C-alpha positions as CSV (number, residue, x, y, z in Angstrom):
1,M,285.9,116.1,106.6
2,V,286.5,117.4,110.2
3,L,289.5,115.1,110.6
4,A,290.9,116.3,107.2
5,G,290.5,119.9,108.2
6,L,292.2,119.4,111.6
7,T,295.0,117.4,110.0
8,L,295.7,120.2,107.5
9,L,295.6,122.9,110.2
10,F,298.0,120.8,112.4
11,L,300.5,120.5,109.5
12,I,300.3,124.3,108.8
13,V,300.9,125.3,112.4
14,K,303.7,122.9,112.7
15,V,305.5,124.0,109.5
16,V,305.3,127.7,110.4
17,P,308.5,128.6,112.4
18,G,308.4,130.0,115.9
19,S,307.2,129.0,119.3
20,A,304.9,130.9,121.5
21,E,305.3,128.4,124.2
22,L,308.9,129.5,124.9
23,K,307.9,133.2,124.6
24,F,305.1,133.1,127.1
25,L,306.4,130.4,129.4
26,S,306.3,131.8,132.9
27,P,308.1,130.6,136.1
28,A,304.7,130.9,137.8
29,F,303.3,128.0,135.9
30,S,303.5,124.6,137.6
31,V,306.0,122.0,136.4
32,E,303.3,119.9,134.9
33,R,301.9,122.9,132.9
34,Q,305.4,123.8,131.6
35,V,305.9,120.3,130.4
36,E,302.5,120.3,128.8
37,L,303.2,123.6,126.9
38,Q,306.7,122.5,125.8
39,G,305.3,119.1,124.8
40,F,303.2,120.7,122.0
41,Q,306.4,121.7,120.3
42,N,308.0,118.3,120.9
43,T,310.4,117.7,118.0
44,E,311.6,114.2,119.1
45,Q,308.5,112.7,117.5
46,N,307.4,112.9,113.9
47,I,304.5,115.1,113.0
48,F,302.1,112.1,112.5
49,S,302.9,110.8,116.0
50,Q,302.4,114.3,117.5
51,F,299.0,114.7,115.8
52,V,297.8,111.3,117.0
53,A,298.9,112.1,120.5
54,W,297.0,115.5,120.3
55,L,294.0,113.8,118.8
56,Q,293.7,111.2,121.5
57,K,293.4,113.9,124.1
58,A,291.2,116.1,121.9
59,V,288.6,113.4,121.7
60,F,288.0,114.0,125.4
61,L,288.1,117.8,124.9
62,D,291.5,118.0,126.4
63,F,293.4,120.5,124.2
64,G,296.2,121.3,126.7
65,Y,297.0,124.7,128.1
66,S,297.1,128.2,126.5
67,A,300.7,129.4,126.0
68,Q,299.6,133.0,126.8
69,S,297.5,132.6,129.9
70,G,298.4,129.1,131.1
71,L,294.7,128.4,131.5
72,P,293.2,125.2,130.0
73,V,292.3,125.7,126.4
74,R,288.9,124.2,126.9
75,K,288.1,126.9,129.5
76,V,289.4,129.7,127.3
77,L,287.4,128.5,124.3
78,F,284.1,127.7,126.0
79,T,284.2,131.1,127.7
80,S,284.6,132.8,124.3
81,L,282.1,130.5,122.5
82,M,279.0,131.9,124.4
83,P,279.4,135.5,123.2
84,T,279.8,134.2,119.6
85,L,276.6,132.1,119.8
86,L,274.7,135.0,121.3
87,L,275.9,137.4,118.6
88,S,275.0,134.9,115.9
89,A,271.5,134.4,117.4
90,L,270.8,138.1,117.5
91,A,272.2,138.4,113.9
92,I,269.8,135.8,112.7
93,I,266.9,137.6,114.4
94,W,267.9,140.8,112.7
95,G,268.3,139.1,109.3
96,L,264.9,137.5,109.4
97,A,263.1,140.6,110.8
98,I,264.5,142.6,107.9
99,S,264.5,140.2,105.0
100,L,261.2,138.4,105.5
101,P,258.9,141.5,105.1
102,L,261.0,142.8,102.2
103,A,260.9,139.4,100.5
104,L,257.1,139.2,100.9
105,F,256.8,142.7,99.4
106,S,259.1,141.9,96.5
107,A,257.4,138.6,95.7
108,K,253.9,140.2,95.8
109,F,254.8,143.2,93.7
110,R,257.4,141.7,91.5
111,N,258.4,143.3,88.2
112,R,257.4,146.7,89.4
113,A,259.6,149.7,89.9
114,G,259.6,149.5,93.7
115,E,260.6,145.8,93.7
116,K,263.4,146.5,91.2
117,I,264.8,149.3,93.4
118,L,264.6,147.1,96.5
119,T,266.4,144.3,94.7
120,L,269.1,146.6,93.6
121,V,269.6,147.9,97.2
122,M,269.8,144.4,98.6
123,V,272.3,143.4,96.0
124,L,274.5,146.4,97.0
125,L,274.0,145.5,100.6
126,Y,275.0,141.9,99.9
127,S,278.3,143.1,98.3
128,L,279.3,145.1,101.4
129,P,281.4,143.3,104.1
130,A,279.9,143.2,107.6
131,F,282.9,145.0,109.2
132,W,282.4,148.0,106.9
133,I,278.7,148.1,107.8
134,G,279.8,147.9,111.4
135,L,282.1,150.8,111.1
136,C,279.4,152.9,109.5
137,L,277.0,152.0,112.3
138,V,279.6,152.9,114.9
139,R,280.1,156.3,113.3
140,L,276.4,157.0,113.1
141,L,274.9,155.5,116.3
142,S,277.9,155.7,118.7
143,F,279.6,159.0,117.8
144,T,277.2,161.2,115.7
145,F,274.2,160.0,117.8
146,P,275.6,158.3,121.0
147,L,272.8,155.8,121.4
148,F,274.7,152.5,121.7
149,P,278.1,151.5,122.9
150,S,280.8,150.9,120.3
151,S,282.7,148.1,122.1
152,M,282.9,145.5,124.8
153,L,280.4,142.7,125.6
154,Y,278.9,144.4,128.7
155,N,279.6,147.2,131.1
156,A,282.2,145.8,133.6
157,T,281.7,148.8,135.9
158,L,278.1,147.8,136.8
159,T,277.0,145.3,139.4
160,F,274.1,143.2,138.0
161,S,271.4,142.1,140.4
162,S,270.6,139.0,138.3
163,S,271.7,137.0,135.3
164,L,268.8,138.4,133.4
165,A,270.0,142.0,134.0
166,K,273.5,141.0,132.8
167,L,272.0,139.4,129.7
168,A,270.0,142.5,128.9
169,N,273.1,144.6,129.2
170,M,275.0,142.2,126.9
171,I,272.2,142.4,124.3
172,Y,272.3,146.2,124.5
173,H,276.1,146.1,123.9
174,L,275.6,143.7,121.0
175,F,273.0,145.8,119.3
176,L,275.5,147.3,116.7
177,P,277.6,144.2,116.0
178,S,274.5,142.0,115.6
179,L,272.8,144.6,113.4
180,A,276.0,144.8,111.2
181,M,275.9,141.0,110.8
182,G,272.2,141.0,110.5
183,L,272.2,143.4,107.6
184,S,274.6,141.2,105.7
185,L,272.5,138.2,106.4
186,A,269.3,140.0,105.4
187,A,270.6,140.6,101.9
188,Y,271.5,136.9,101.7
189,F,268.2,135.8,103.1
190,Y,266.3,138.1,100.8
191,R,267.5,136.5,97.6
192,Y,266.6,133.0,98.9
193,L,263.3,133.9,100.5
194,R,262.1,135.9,97.5
195,A,262.7,133.0,95.1
196,K,260.9,130.6,97.5
197,L,258.0,133.0,98.0
198,V,257.6,133.5,94.2
199,E,257.4,129.7,93.9
200,I,254.8,129.4,96.7
201,M,252.7,132.2,95.4
202,D,252.5,130.7,91.9
203,S,251.7,127.2,93.3
204,D,248.3,125.5,92.7
205,Y,247.4,125.1,96.4
206,L,247.7,128.9,97.0
207,L,245.6,129.6,93.9
208,A,243.0,127.2,95.3
209,A,243.1,128.9,98.7
210,K,242.4,132.3,97.0
211,A,239.6,130.7,95.0
212,R,237.9,129.5,98.2
213,G,237.8,133.1,99.3
214,L,240.2,132.9,102.2
215,C,241.3,136.2,103.7
216,K,244.9,137.5,103.1
217,K,245.8,137.0,106.8
218,T,244.8,133.3,106.7
219,I,246.6,132.7,103.4
220,L,249.8,134.3,104.8
221,F,249.9,132.4,108.2
222,A,248.2,129.2,107.1
223,H,249.7,128.6,103.7
224,I,252.7,130.8,103.0
225,V,254.6,131.0,106.3
226,P,254.4,127.2,107.1
227,N,255.9,126.4,103.7
228,L,258.8,128.6,104.4
229,I,259.9,126.8,107.6
230,L,261.8,123.9,105.9
231,P,263.6,126.2,103.4
232,L,264.6,128.5,106.2
233,L,266.0,125.6,108.2
234,S,267.9,124.4,105.1
235,L,269.2,127.9,104.7
236,F,270.4,128.0,108.3
237,S,272.5,124.9,107.8
238,T,274.4,126.5,105.0
239,I,275.2,129.7,106.9
240,T,276.4,128.1,110.1
241,P,280.1,128.2,109.1
242,L,279.7,131.9,108.4
243,F,279.1,132.7,112.0
244,F,282.5,131.4,113.0
245,S,284.3,133.0,110.0
246,G,282.3,136.2,109.4
247,A,282.1,137.0,113.1
248,V,285.9,137.3,113.3
249,T,286.2,140.8,111.9
250,V,283.0,142.0,113.7
251,E,284.2,140.7,117.0
252,Y,287.6,142.3,116.5
253,I,286.1,145.7,115.6
254,F,283.7,145.8,118.5
255,S,286.2,144.2,121.0
256,I,283.8,141.3,121.7
257,P,285.7,138.4,123.5
258,G,284.2,135.8,121.2
259,I,285.8,132.8,119.7
260,G,286.7,134.6,116.5
261,R,288.7,137.3,118.3
262,T,290.3,134.6,120.5
263,M,291.4,132.7,117.4
264,V,292.9,135.9,115.9
265,N,294.8,136.7,119.1
266,A,296.0,133.2,119.3
267,A,297.2,133.3,115.7
268,V,299.1,136.5,116.2
269,A,300.7,135.2,119.4
270,R,301.4,131.8,117.9
271,D,299.4,130.1,120.7
272,L,299.2,126.8,118.9
273,P,297.1,124.9,121.5
274,V,294.4,127.5,121.3
275,I,294.5,127.6,117.5
276,M,294.0,123.8,117.3
277,G,291.5,123.7,120.1
278,G,289.5,126.6,118.6
279,A,289.4,124.9,115.2
280,A,288.2,121.6,116.8
281,I,285.5,123.4,118.8
282,S,284.3,125.3,115.7
283,F,284.1,122.2,113.7
284,L,282.2,120.4,116.5
285,A,279.8,123.3,117.0
286,I,279.0,123.4,113.2
287,L,278.5,119.6,113.2
288,V,276.2,119.7,116.2
289,I,274.1,122.6,115.0
290,N,273.7,121.2,111.5
291,S,272.7,117.8,113.0
292,L,270.1,119.4,115.2
293,I,268.7,121.3,112.2
294,D,268.5,118.0,110.2
295,L,266.6,116.4,113.1
296,V,264.2,119.2,113.3
297,M,263.6,119.1,109.6
298,V,262.9,115.3,109.8
299,F,260.5,115.9,112.8
300,I,258.6,118.5,110.8
301,N,258.5,116.5,107.6
302,P,259.0,112.7,108.2
303,T,259.0,112.1,104.4
304,L,262.6,113.5,104.4
305,K,263.7,110.4,106.4
306,T,262.0,108.1,103.9
307,E,263.6,110.0,100.9
308,W,267.1,109.8,102.6
309,L,266.8,106.1,103.2
310,Y,265.6,105.5,99.7
311,E,268.5,107.5,98.1
312,N,271.2,105.9,100.3
313,F,270.0,102.3,100.7
314,S,267.9,101.5,97.6
């Protein structure tokens, strides 16, 4: 699947006319770098041979040089990947912090007026794009009430005494964009968590726990929450691609130098090495994250490994 996606993208960027390499080629670049940049547009070989040559280097994370900056694409992408990962992690925290209590309330008081109003509000929130929510938050919390910055990853005018201080400033600057993505995720999480919680609350083992006279706190943290871990991990594996696609508009609005904004700038400037390298890094990150989630799920519930072996080798 990854190879098919990279092949299709390579064909697209090759068919589109124009060359950013010649536009941004600077005499200050070394001879080797100029040859590397011009080599990406080598028309003496057929497209298949060009893709194979690029793929042989990409296996070792050698994506060539950026046509705009002349820097190695690997350095450009890994520098921009970290803000995206931090933004995504904060968005997940917001999404869970908002959706889990609301889903518990909705599952406990289902079919009541308050639950129906809450479900309607979450459906409306689910239909709103993250960038529109972000613009509303900027207007409210950056201009009307100037509490949070509206752009940039951190305050470049400050001198940080430690990496922890810089991280705290980054989290402060990412408050609004992460909240915008988190609200969109909360609406998505809410529908899934509510369905799972209704299923858990109607289960026989929970009725047995109530019959034994266990307190509500014990039932919640000993029976309900542990049974949500695997469904949540499964949910995370389905939304991983959204962090690289949905973060594009949010990063662009808030001027965050993440991989989404880097890819947009590369597409506008026709920086083909960065486009191909960014796609490869995104595919690789999604594959690694989903693989780690699968390993954690198998570690928590070893019967999943047995079921997988039975389904594929029986």
